[in-house]
C-alpha positions as CSV (number, residue, x, y, z in Angstrom):
1,M,-21.5,-13.0,36.7
2,S,-19.8,-15.6,38.9
3,L,-16.4,-14.7,37.5
4,R,-17.0,-11.0,38.4
5,K,-18.0,-11.9,41.9
6,I,-15.0,-14.2,42.5
7,L,-12.7,-11.5,41.2
8,Q,-14.2,-9.0,43.6
9,W,-13.9,-11.4,46.4
10,R,-10.3,-12.1,45.7
11,F,-9.6,-8.4,45.4
12,Q,-11.0,-7.8,48.8
13,A,-9.3,-10.9,50.3
14,E,-5.8,-10.3,48.8
15,K,-4.5,-6.9,49.6
16,S,-0.9,-7.9,49.3
17,G,1.4,-10.8,48.4
18,T,3.3,-12.1,45.4
19,E,2.2,-15.7,45.2
20,T,0.4,-17.0,42.2
21,R,-3.4,-16.9,42.5
22,M,-5.5,-19.3,40.4
23,L,-8.9,-18.1,39.5
24,S,-11.2,-20.7,37.9
25,C,-14.6,-20.5,36.4
26,H,-16.9,-23.5,36.5
27,K,-18.0,-25.5,33.4
28,G,-21.5,-25.9,34.6
29,S,-22.5,-22.5,33.2
30,S,-22.6,-22.2,29.4
31,D,-20.7,-18.9,29.5
32,S,-17.8,-20.1,31.7
33,Q,-15.3,-20.4,28.9
34,A,-16.9,-17.5,27.0
35,A,-16.0,-15.3,30.0
36,L,-12.4,-16.2,29.8
37,H,-12.3,-15.6,26.0
38,A,-14.1,-12.2,26.6
39,L,-11.4,-11.2,29.0
40,K,-8.7,-11.9,26.5
41,S,-10.4,-10.0,23.7
42,P,-9.0,-6.5,22.9
43,R,-12.5,-5.3,22.3
44,I,-14.9,-4.8,25.3
45,T,-18.6,-4.5,24.7
46,S,-20.0,-5.6,28.0
47,Q,-20.2,-3.7,31.3
48,V,-19.6,-7.0,33.2
49,V,-16.5,-7.7,31.2
50,L,-15.2,-4.1,31.8
51,E,-15.7,-4.5,35.6
52,C,-13.8,-7.9,35.5
53,T,-11.0,-6.3,33.5
54,N,-10.7,-3.4,36.0
55,S,-10.7,-5.8,38.9
56,L,-8.0,-7.9,37.3
57,A,-5.9,-4.8,36.6
58,E,-6.1,-3.7,40.3
59,L,-5.5,-7.2,41.6
60,G,-2.5,-7.6,39.3
61,Q,-0.8,-4.5,40.7
62,R,0.1,-6.4,43.9
63,N,-0.3,-10.0,42.9
64,K,0.6,-12.4,40.1
65,V,-2.7,-13.4,38.6
66,R,-3.3,-16.3,36.3
67,L,-6.7,-17.2,34.9
68,V,-7.3,-20.9,34.0
69,W,-10.2,-23.0,33.0
70,V,-11.0,-26.1,35.1
71,P,-13.8,-28.6,34.7
72,G,-16.8,-28.0,36.9
73,H,-18.0,-30.0,39.9
74,C,-14.6,-31.7,40.4
75,G,-13.8,-30.4,43.9
76,V,-11.5,-27.6,42.8
77,T,-11.6,-25.1,45.7
78,G,-11.9,-21.9,43.7
79,N,-14.4,-23.4,41.3
80,E,-16.6,-24.5,44.2
81,E,-16.5,-21.0,45.6
82,A,-17.5,-19.6,42.2
83,D,-20.4,-22.1,42.1
84,A,-21.6,-21.0,45.6
85,L,-21.5,-17.4,44.6
86,A,-23.4,-18.1,41.3
87,R,-26.1,-20.0,43.3
88,K,-26.4,-17.1,45.7
89,G,-26.5,-14.5,42.9
90,S,-29.3,-16.4,41.1
91,S,-31.4,-16.5,44.3
92,D,-31.1,-12.7,44.9
93,T,-33.8,-10.3,44.0
94,F,-33.3,-8.8,40.5
95,T,-31.5,-5.4,40.5
96,G,-31.7,-3.3,37.4
97,P,-34.1,-1.6,35.0
98,E,-37.5,-3.2,34.5
99,P,-39.0,-5.1,32.9
100,A,-36.5,-8.0,33.3
101,V,-36.5,-10.8,30.8
102,G,-34.8,-14.0,32.0
103,L,-33.6,-15.0,28.6
104,P,-30.1,-15.3,27.2
105,Y,-29.2,-12.9,24.3
106,S,-28.9,-15.9,22.0
107,Y,-32.5,-16.8,22.3
108,P,-34.1,-13.7,20.8
109,Q,-31.3,-13.5,18.2
110,G,-32.0,-17.2,17.2
111,S,-35.7,-16.5,17.0
112,I,-35.2,-13.5,14.7
113,D,-32.9,-15.6,12.5
114,N,-35.4,-18.4,12.3
115,W,-38.3,-16.0,11.5
116,T,-36.1,-14.3,8.8
117,R,-35.3,-17.7,7.1
118,E,-39.0,-18.7,7.2
119,K,-40.1,-15.4,5.7
120,C,-37.5,-15.6,2.9
121,Q,-38.7,-19.1,2.1
122,V,-42.3,-18.0,1.9
123,D,-41.5,-15.0,-0.2
124,W,-39.4,-17.2,-2.5
125,S,-42.2,-19.8,-2.9
126,R,-45.1,-17.5,-3.3
127,G,-43.6,-14.4,-5.0
128,I,-44.9,-13.2,-8.3
129,G,-42.5,-13.6,-11.3
130,L,-39.0,-15.0,-10.6
131,R,-39.3,-17.4,-13.5
132,Q,-35.6,-17.6,-14.4
133,A,-34.5,-17.2,-10.8
134,R,-36.5,-20.2,-9.7
135,L,-35.2,-22.3,-12.5
136,L,-31.5,-21.5,-11.8
137,I,-31.4,-20.9,-8.1
138,K,-32.2,-23.5,-5.4
139,G,-33.7,-20.9,-3.1
140,P,-32.7,-19.0,0.0
141,G,-29.8,-20.6,2.0
142,A,-26.9,-19.8,4.3
143,A,-24.3,-21.4,2.0
144,A,-25.4,-19.4,-1.1
145,T,-25.5,-16.2,1.0
146,R,-22.0,-16.7,2.2
147,S,-20.8,-17.4,-1.3
148,L,-22.4,-14.2,-2.6
149,V,-21.3,-11.8,0.2
150,S,-17.7,-13.0,-0.2
151,L,-17.6,-11.4,-3.7
152,N,-17.0,-7.8,-4.4
153,R,-19.8,-5.5,-5.6
154,A,-19.0,-5.8,-9.3
155,N,-19.1,-9.6,-9.2
156,I,-22.3,-9.7,-7.1
157,K,-23.9,-7.5,-9.7
158,I,-22.9,-9.8,-12.5
159,I,-23.9,-13.1,-10.8
160,T,-27.2,-11.7,-9.6
161,G,-28.1,-10.3,-13.0
162,L,-27.3,-13.5,-14.7
163,L,-29.1,-15.9,-12.3
164,T,-32.2,-13.7,-12.1
165,G,-32.4,-12.7,-15.8
166,H,-32.1,-9.0,-15.0
167,G,-28.5,-8.4,-16.2
168,R,-26.8,-7.0,-19.3
169,L,-28.5,-9.5,-21.7
170,N,-30.4,-8.5,-24.8
171,K,-33.7,-10.1,-23.8
172,H,-33.9,-8.1,-20.6
173,L,-32.6,-4.9,-22.1
174,N,-35.1,-5.2,-25.0
175,T,-37.9,-5.7,-22.5
176,I,-37.1,-2.5,-20.7
177,G,-36.5,-0.5,-23.9
178,L,-32.7,-0.3,-23.8
179,S,-31.9,-2.6,-26.8
180,P,-33.6,-2.8,-30.2
181,D,-32.9,-6.5,-30.5
182,S,-33.5,-9.4,-28.1
183,R,-31.5,-11.9,-30.0
184,C,-28.2,-13.4,-28.7
185,R,-25.2,-11.3,-29.7
186,L,-23.1,-14.5,-30.0
187,C,-25.2,-16.9,-32.1
188,G,-28.1,-14.7,-33.2
189,T,-30.5,-17.7,-33.2
190,S,-32.4,-17.2,-29.9
191,D,-33.4,-14.6,-27.4
192,E,-30.4,-13.7,-25.2
193,D,-31.6,-14.6,-21.8
194,S,-30.0,-16.4,-18.8
195,L,-31.2,-19.9,-19.8
196,H,-29.9,-19.5,-23.3
197,V,-26.5,-18.3,-22.3
198,L,-26.0,-20.7,-19.4
199,C,-27.5,-23.8,-21.0
200,H,-28.0,-23.7,-24.7
201,C,-26.0,-21.1,-26.7
202,P,-23.9,-23.0,-29.3
203,R,-21.3,-20.3,-29.4
204,V,-20.1,-20.9,-25.8
205,I,-20.0,-24.7,-25.8
206,V,-16.2,-24.7,-25.2
207,N,-16.7,-22.3,-22.3
208,R,-19.3,-24.6,-20.7
209,H,-17.0,-27.6,-21.1
210,K,-14.1,-25.7,-19.5
211,H,-16.1,-24.4,-16.5
212,F,-19.0,-26.8,-16.1
213,G,-17.7,-30.0,-17.7
214,A,-20.5,-30.3,-20.3
215,G,-21.4,-28.5,-23.5
216,Y,-25.1,-28.3,-22.8
217,L,-26.9,-28.2,-19.5
218,A,-30.3,-28.3,-18.0
219,P,-31.4,-25.5,-15.6
220,E,-31.4,-27.8,-12.6
221,D,-27.7,-28.5,-13.4
222,I,-26.9,-24.8,-12.9
223,R,-28.3,-24.9,-9.3
224,E,-25.6,-27.4,-8.3
225,I,-22.7,-25.4,-9.7
226,P,-20.7,-23.1,-7.2
227,V,-21.2,-19.4,-7.7
228,D,-17.5,-18.8,-8.4
229,K,-17.7,-21.2,-11.4
230,V,-20.8,-19.5,-12.8
231,L,-19.1,-16.2,-12.4
232,A,-15.9,-17.4,-14.2
233,F,-18.1,-18.7,-17.1
234,A,-20.0,-15.5,-17.4
235,R,-16.8,-13.5,-17.6
236,S,-15.3,-15.9,-20.2
237,T,-18.3,-15.3,-22.6
238,G,-17.7,-11.5,-22.6
239,L,-21.5,-11.0,-22.1
240,S,-21.0,-9.7,-18.6
241,A,-18.8,-6.8,-19.8
242,A,-20.1,-3.3,-20.3
243,R,-21.7,-3.0,-23.7
244,S,-19.3,-0.4,-24.9
245,K,-16.4,-2.8,-24.1
246,L,-18.2,-5.8,-25.5
247,A,-19.1,-4.3,-28.9
248,P,-15.7,-4.9,-30.7
249,Q,-15.6,-8.5,-29.4
250,I,-19.1,-9.2,-30.7
251,E,-18.5,-7.5,-34.0
252,R,-15.3,-9.6,-34.5
253,R,-17.3,-12.8,-33.9
254,R,-20.1,-11.7,-36.2
255,R,-17.6,-10.9,-39.0
256,T,-16.0,-14.3,-38.5
257,D,-19.3,-16.1,-38.8
258,T,-20.2,-14.0,-41.9
259,D,-16.9,-14.9,-43.5
260,I,-17.4,-18.6,-42.8
261,R,-21.0,-18.6,-44.2
262,T,-19.8,-16.7,-47.3
263,L,-17.1,-19.2,-48.0
264,N,-19.5,-22.1,-47.4
265,E,-22.0,-20.6,-49.9
266,Q,-19.3,-20.0,-52.5
267,S,-18.0,-23.6,-52.1
268,G,-21.5,-25.0,-52.1
269,E,-21.3,-26.6,-48.7
270,A,-24.1,-26.7,-46.2
271,I,-24.3,-23.8,-43.9
272,P,-24.0,-24.9,-40.3
273,G,-26.9,-24.0,-38.0
């Protein structure tokens, strides 16, 4: 507001001339530097900024105008004038639509953000179900959200399904009636759920070593692993692919396992578990 008033005052005072005019905004106001940045922005979303921009354009037709930032309360003439105008403006009777709320925009926005975080935390702590999600995810957080929204839609679908247990894994598909078998397509020894694939399946030990640095993990270990590494691991197993694309790969692995077991039985060696 003080910047707009000082621009208007300068515009009225300087009808002509070519000398450089220095317009300063005080640092005492929290939006002093923000005002200068707003004037430099190619996008205008505020009526006040629009008025300032128009005043600058008119003033610049007959003058050389330069906007600079100066520290507040240091005796700079233009800055002291802006302070005086700001004090006068704050003491004037409010003009505008009622009711008037004397709060900065950041206050209600911050309150909404805080309420949203608290509500998410309560829902996460008290929600029904979420067994695998609570084991594999720390909980709501800004860092995790930023990591997820940086991914494309396909990858978000993969990582969300894997960490919540509602992805393209046989255990979940069997539960909802889309798969006749809940066993792991890779090892065939346990139910194919998120915990098994991420932590225990013996057929992807090499994949875990490559992406996580260990062959077997506990659920709490998964919570500390960045989302992009979990996603890379999921893709490396092939279990995140569409079932039609995955079928040949799974079948090749099963034939290989069957061939190894047959050779072991013929040679009398113990069959590996």
